[in-house]
Backbone as numpy.savetxt, mean C-alpha at the origin, in Angstrom:
# Nx Ny Nz CAx CAy CAz Cx Cy Cz
-7.83 -17.43 10.51 -8.03 -16.08 10.00 -7.17 -15.11 10.80
-6.56 -14.18 10.10 -5.82 -13.10 10.75 -6.41 -11.76 10.30
-6.28 -10.78 11.19 -6.78 -9.43 10.88 -5.60 -8.46 10.92
-5.60 -7.55 9.99 -4.53 -6.57 9.88 -5.14 -5.17 9.79
-4.65 -4.26 10.65 -5.12 -2.88 10.65 -3.92 -1.94 10.70
-4.15 -0.71 10.33 -3.11 0.32 10.44 -3.18 0.89 11.85
-2.10 0.76 12.62 -2.10 1.32 13.97 -2.12 2.85 13.94
-2.71 3.43 14.95 -2.80 4.88 15.04 -1.42 5.52 14.98
-0.46 4.93 15.65 0.89 5.50 15.67 1.48 5.58 14.26
1.14 4.65 13.39 1.65 4.66 12.03 0.95 5.71 11.16
-0.24 6.11 11.55 -1.01 7.05 10.74 -0.87 8.50 11.20
-0.34 8.72 12.38 -0.24 10.07 12.92 0.53 11.02 12.01
1.61 10.56 11.42 2.39 11.41 10.52 1.56 11.90 9.34
0.76 11.01 8.75 -0.09 11.41 7.62 -1.17 12.39 8.07
-1.76 12.15 9.23 -2.76 13.11 9.74 -2.10 14.48 9.96
-0.90 14.48 10.51 -0.20 15.74 10.76 0.11 16.46 9.45
0.59 15.72 8.43 0.90 16.33 7.14 -0.35 16.92 6.48
-1.47 16.21 6.59 -2.72 16.73 6.02 -3.14 18.02 6.72
-3.06 18.03 8.04 -3.44 19.22 8.81 -2.46 20.37 8.56
-1.18 20.05 8.48 -0.16 21.09 8.27 -0.33 21.78 6.93
-0.91 21.11 5.96 -1.16 21.74 4.67 -2.52 22.39 4.58
-3.52 21.75 5.15 -4.89 22.24 5.04 -5.15 23.46 5.91
-4.72 23.45 7.16 -5.03 24.54 8.09 -4.47 25.87 7.61
-3.19 25.98 7.25 -2.70 27.29 6.80 -3.35 27.79 5.52
-3.54 26.89 4.54 -4.15 27.34 3.29 -5.59 27.76 3.51
-6.32 27.02 4.31 -7.71 27.41 4.61 -7.75 28.71 5.41
-6.80 28.90 6.32 -6.76 30.13 7.12 -6.48 31.35 6.24
-5.55 31.19 5.32 -5.25 32.31 4.41 -6.46 32.62 3.55
-7.09 31.59 3.02 -8.29 31.82 2.19 -9.41 32.50 2.98
-9.55 32.15 4.24 -10.63 32.68 5.05 -10.35 34.09 5.57
-9.07 34.47 5.70 -8.78 35.75 6.37 -8.16 36.81 5.47
-7.59 36.45 4.35 -6.89 37.41 3.50 -7.52 37.50 2.12
-7.62 38.72 1.57 -8.07 38.84 0.18 -6.90 38.47 -0.75
-7.03 37.40 -1.50 -5.92 36.92 -2.31 -6.17 37.01 -3.81
-7.31 37.41 -4.23 -7.62 37.51 -5.65 -7.98 36.17 -6.26
-8.33 36.22 -7.53 -8.82 35.03 -8.23 -7.72 33.97 -8.40
-6.53 34.40 -8.83 -5.45 33.45 -9.06 -4.99 32.84 -7.73
-4.82 33.68 -6.72 -4.42 33.19 -5.40 -5.45 32.24 -4.81
-6.72 32.59 -4.98 -7.79 31.71 -4.47 -7.77 30.36 -5.17
-7.52 30.39 -6.47 -7.48 29.13 -7.23 -6.31 28.27 -6.78
-5.14 28.89 -6.65 -3.95 28.13 -6.24 -4.11 27.60 -4.82
-4.47 28.47 -3.89 -4.63 28.05 -2.50 -5.78 27.06 -2.34
-6.86 27.27 -3.08 -7.98 26.33 -3.05 -7.57 24.95 -3.54
-6.74 24.92 -4.58 -6.23 23.65 -5.09 -5.38 22.93 -4.05
-4.50 23.69 -3.37 -3.70 23.08 -2.31 -4.57 22.60 -1.16
-5.55 23.40 -0.77 -6.45 23.00 0.32 -7.19 21.72 -0.04
-7.67 21.64 -1.28 -8.39 20.43 -1.72 -7.46 19.22 -1.72
-6.23 19.42 -2.17 -5.26 18.32 -2.20 -4.98 17.79 -0.80
-4.76 18.67 0.16 -4.50 18.24 1.53 -5.75 17.63 2.18
-6.92 18.14 1.84 -8.16 17.57 2.37 -8.36 16.15 1.86
-8.13 15.94 0.58 -8.27 14.59 0.00 -7.26 13.64 0.64
-6.03 14.11 0.86 -5.02 13.28 1.51 -5.46 12.91 2.92
-6.03 13.86 3.66 -6.52 13.59 5.01 -7.66 12.58 5.02
-8.57 12.72 4.07 -9.70 11.79 3.98 -9.20 10.40 3.61
-8.27 10.33 2.66 -7.71 9.04 2.28 -7.00 8.38 3.46
-6.31 9.16 4.25 -5.64 8.64 5.44 -6.66 8.09 6.43
-7.73 8.82 6.66 -8.76 8.36 7.59 -9.43 7.07 7.09
-9.69 6.98 5.79 -10.29 5.77 5.24 -9.36 4.57 5.38
-8.07 4.78 5.16 -7.11 3.70 5.34 -7.04 3.28 6.81
-7.09 4.25 7.69 -6.97 3.99 9.13 -8.15 3.14 9.65
-9.33 3.34 9.13 -10.50 2.59 9.62 -10.73 1.29 8.85
-9.91 1.03 7.83 -10.09 -0.22 7.09 -9.41 -1.38 7.82
-9.84 -2.57 7.49 -9.31 -3.79 8.11 -9.16 -4.85 7.02
-8.03 -5.54 7.03 -7.82 -6.66 6.12 -7.97 -7.96 6.88
-8.73 -8.87 6.32 -8.89 -10.20 6.90 -8.31 -11.21 5.94
-7.42 -12.04 6.45 -6.79 -13.09 5.66 -7.33 -14.42 6.12
-7.92 -15.16 5.18 -8.40 -16.51 5.47 -7.68 -17.49 4.56
-7.97 -18.76 4.73 -7.39 -19.78 3.85 -7.82 -19.56 2.41
-9.02 -18.98 2.21 -9.58 -18.86 0.87 -9.38 -17.51 0.22
-9.25 -16.44 1.02 -9.26 -15.11 0.41 -8.64 -14.04 1.30
-8.44 -12.89 0.70 -8.04 -11.67 1.39 -9.18 -10.69 1.20
-9.70 -10.17 2.31 -10.85 -9.25 2.24 -10.52 -7.94 2.93
-10.94 -6.86 2.31 -10.77 -5.54 2.88 -12.14 -5.01 3.27
-12.26 -4.57 4.52 -13.52 -3.97 4.96 -13.30 -2.47 5.12
-14.37 -1.75 5.22 -14.30 -0.30 5.28 -15.19 0.28 4.19
-14.97 1.54 3.85 -15.79 2.19 2.83 -15.58 1.55 1.46
-14.33 1.26 1.11 -14.02 0.62 -0.17 -13.68 -0.84 0.08
-14.66 -1.69 -0.09 -14.47 -3.12 0.17 -13.96 -3.81 -1.07
-13.11 -4.80 -0.84 -12.59 -5.61 -1.94 -12.29 -6.99 -1.40
-12.29 -7.95 -2.30 -11.99 -9.32 -1.92 -11.21 -9.97 -3.05
-10.16 -10.69 -2.67 -9.37 -11.42 -3.65 -9.27 -12.86 -3.18
-9.80 -13.75 -3.98 -9.70 -15.18 -3.69 -8.30 -15.64 -4.05
-7.66 -16.36 -3.14 -6.30 -16.84 -3.40 -6.27 -17.73 -4.64
-7.33 -18.47 -4.89 -7.36 -19.36 -6.05 -7.52 -18.60 -7.36
-7.84 -17.31 -7.30 -8.00 -16.50 -8.51 -6.97 -15.39 -8.60
-5.99 -15.38 -7.70 -4.94 -14.36 -7.71 -4.24 -14.39 -9.05
-4.15 -13.24 -9.74 -3.49 -13.23 -11.04 -2.33 -12.23 -11.14
-2.09 -11.46 -10.09 -0.93 -10.57 -10.10 -0.51 -10.21 -8.68
0.80 -10.06 -8.54 1.37 -9.67 -7.26 2.60 -8.82 -7.53
2.69 -7.72 -6.80 3.83 -6.82 -6.96 4.19 -6.29 -5.58
5.47 -6.31 -5.26 5.97 -5.73 -4.02 6.97 -4.65 -4.39
6.61 -3.40 -4.13 7.45 -2.26 -4.51 8.02 -1.59 -3.27
9.20 -1.00 -3.44 9.84 -0.23 -2.36 9.95 1.21 -2.82
9.53 2.13 -1.98 9.60 3.55 -2.27 10.51 4.20 -1.23
11.61 4.72 -1.70 12.60 5.33 -0.82 12.30 6.81 -0.64
12.60 7.31 0.55 12.44 8.75 0.80 13.79 9.45 0.80
14.88 8.70 0.57 16.22 9.27 0.55 16.99 8.75 -0.66
17.97 9.50 -1.08 18.79 9.07 -2.21 19.59 7.82 -1.93
19.98 7.61 -0.68 20.78 6.44 -0.34 19.94 5.17 -0.20
18.63 5.26 -0.41 17.76 4.09 -0.38 17.18 3.76 0.98
17.59 4.48 2.01 17.05 4.21 3.36 15.81 5.05 3.58
15.07 4.69 4.62 13.95 5.52 5.05 12.75 5.50 4.14
12.34 4.36 3.66 11.18 4.29 2.79 10.14 3.32 3.30
9.25 2.91 2.42 8.21 1.96 2.77 7.98 1.02 1.59
7.34 -0.10 1.88 6.98 -1.06 0.85 5.48 -1.04 0.63
5.10 -1.41 -0.59 3.69 -1.50 -0.91 3.44 -2.81 -1.64
2.52 -3.59 -1.11 2.11 -4.86 -1.72 0.84 -4.61 -2.52
0.88 -5.00 -3.79 -0.31 -4.88 -4.63 -0.70 -6.27 -5.11
-1.94 -6.63 -4.85 -2.47 -7.92 -5.26 -3.69 -7.68 -6.15
-3.88 -8.56 -7.11 -5.03 -8.39 -7.98 -5.62 -9.70 -8.43
-6.89 -9.63 -8.74 -7.63 -10.76 -9.27 -8.73 -10.19 -10.16
-8.57 -10.33 -11.47 -9.55 -9.73 -12.37 -9.57 -8.22 -12.19
-10.74 -7.67 -11.92 -10.87 -6.23 -11.72 -10.60 -5.80 -10.28
-10.53 -6.76 -9.38 -10.27 -6.43 -7.97 -8.78 -6.19 -7.75
-8.49 -5.18 -6.94 -7.11 -4.85 -6.64 -7.04 -4.35 -5.20
-6.02 -4.79 -4.50 -5.77 -4.32 -3.13 -4.33 -3.85 -3.03
-4.15 -2.69 -2.42 -2.82 -2.17 -2.13 -2.69 -1.99 -0.63
-1.58 -2.46 -0.11 -1.33 -2.40 1.33 0.09 -1.90 1.52
0.28 -0.92 2.39 1.65 -0.48 2.62 2.20 -1.09 3.90
3.50 -0.98 4.06 4.21 -1.70 5.11 3.94 -1.19 6.52
3.15 -0.14 6.67 2.82 0.34 8.01 1.73 -0.50 8.67
1.05 -1.34 7.91 -0.02 -2.16 8.48 0.59 -3.21 9.40
-0.09 -3.50 10.48 0.38 -4.51 11.43 0.41 -5.88 10.74
1.52 -6.59 10.90 1.65 -7.92 10.32 1.94 -7.92 8.83
2.58 -6.87 8.32 2.85 -6.76 6.88 3.67 -7.95 6.37
4.70 -8.33 7.08 5.55 -9.45 6.64 4.76 -10.74 6.52
3.86 -10.98 7.47 3.03 -12.18 7.41 2.09 -12.13 6.21
1.56 -10.96 5.94 0.66 -10.79 4.79 1.41 -11.04 3.48
2.63 -10.55 3.39 3.45 -10.78 2.20 3.75 -12.27 2.05
4.08 -12.93 3.14 4.40 -14.35 3.10 3.22 -15.17 2.59
2.04 -14.90 3.10 0.84 -15.60 2.64 0.59 -15.33 1.16
0.79 -14.10 0.75 0.59 -13.73 -0.66 1.57 -14.44 -1.58
2.82 -14.55 -1.14 3.84 -15.25 -1.94 3.47 -16.71 -2.10
3.03 -17.33 -1.02 2.65 -18.75 -1.10 1.48 -18.93 -2.08
0.52 -18.03 -2.05 -0.60 -18.11 -2.99 -0.13 -17.89 -4.43
0.78 -16.94 -4.62 1.32 -16.68 -5.96 2.08 -17.89 -6.48
2.85 -18.54 -5.61 3.58 -19.74 -6.01 2.63 -20.87 -6.39
1.58 -21.05 -5.62 0.60 -22.09 -5.95 -0.08 -21.82 -7.29
-0.26 -20.56 -7.62 -0.89 -20.18 -8.89 0.11 -20.16 -10.04
1.41 -20.27 -9.72 2.43 -20.23 -10.76 2.62 -18.86 -11.37
2.40 -17.82 -10.59 2.53 -16.46 -11.11 3.98 -16.08 -11.35
4.21 -15.31 -12.39 5.53 -14.75 -12.65 5.67 -13.47 -11.85
6.76 -13.37 -11.10 7.02 -12.18 -10.30 8.17 -11.42 -10.94
8.06 -10.09 -10.99 9.13 -9.31 -11.62 10.37 -9.26 -10.74
11.48 -8.80 -11.31 12.77 -8.78 -10.61 12.73 -7.88 -9.39
12.07 -6.73 -9.49 12.00 -5.82 -8.34 11.25 -6.47 -7.18
10.19 -7.19 -7.49 9.44 -7.89 -6.45 10.34 -8.93 -5.78
11.13 -9.65 -6.56 12.02 -10.66 -6.02 13.05 -10.04 -5.07
13.65 -8.93 -5.47 14.63 -8.25 -4.62 13.98 -7.77 -3.33
12.78 -7.23 -3.43 12.08 -6.74 -2.24 11.66 -7.87 -1.32
11.31 -9.01 -1.88 11.00 -10.19 -1.06 12.24 -10.64 -0.30
13.39 -10.62 -0.96 14.64 -10.99 -0.29 14.93 -10.02 0.85
14.68 -8.74 0.64 14.92 -7.73 1.69 14.05 -7.99 2.91
12.85 -8.53 2.69 11.95 -8.87 3.80 12.28 -10.22 4.42
13.15 -10.98 3.77 13.49 -12.31 4.27 12.51 -13.38 3.84
11.71 -13.11 2.81 10.76 -14.09 2.29 11.43 -14.83 1.15
11.47 -16.15 1.27 12.12 -16.97 0.26 11.08 -17.61 -0.64
11.42 -17.64 -1.93 10.58 -18.33 -2.88 10.86 -19.82 -2.80
9.87 -20.62 -3.16 10.02 -22.08 -3.08 11.13 -22.54 -4.01
12.11 -23.24 -3.46 13.24 -23.72 -4.26 12.83 -24.87 -5.16
11.73 -25.54 -4.82 11.29 -26.70 -5.59 10.66 -26.31 -6.91
10.39 -25.02 -7.12 9.73 -24.59 -8.34 10.65 -23.64 -9.11
11.56 -24.18 -9.93 12.50 -23.32 -10.64 11.81 -22.35 -11.59
10.65 -22.68 -12.11 9.93 -21.76 -13.00 9.55 -20.48 -12.31
9.15 -20.57 -11.06 8.79 -19.36 -10.31 10.04 -18.55 -10.03
11.14 -19.23 -9.68 12.38 -18.50 -9.37 12.90 -17.77 -10.59
12.91 -18.42 -11.74 13.42 -17.77 -12.93 12.54 -16.61 -13.34
11.24 -16.74 -13.22 10.32 -15.66 -13.57 10.50 -14.48 -12.62
10.94 -14.75 -11.42 11.13 -13.69 -10.44 12.44 -12.96 -10.63
13.26 -13.39 -11.57 14.52 -12.71 -11.82 15.68 -13.29 -11.01
15.50 -14.45 -10.39 16.56 -15.08 -9.62 17.40 -15.94 -10.54
18.65 -16.06 -10.21 19.52 -16.93 -10.98 19.24 -18.39 -10.62
19.28 -19.30 -11.58 19.05 -20.72 -11.27 20.17 -21.32 -10.48
């Protein structure tokens, strides 16, 4: 069994962004008369930043446990995906720059109604992706072309012995 958590250093930026948006908007609402329209707009921004801060805190206190049989998420929103029932896997890359640098990856796994999303800031992300790929290969899942490209970027190779998985992933035979 392995455990994966989001390190504090990886979450500090999100906490800072939430505070940088929430504190000024809440301060303006509390100290200045802004009228109905201003209150609505600023209140909406304050709520948005508050929700982002709460979501960040929930992600920070969650823990993923990987076993031979399943992937389990603990925390407020618990989920479990049995490797033998895995029915979808997607690895997406989100860039923060036009040149494609400076982004993050997000792994999405699903089984029936259960779904887990994990971003690349979690400790041991590459290992988690590798385990997920092996489970997807055992299940014979079709992976989209973007997932295949992103797996290559991480250095994760698909099993060469299974041409059906490679072709479904968008790789040339």
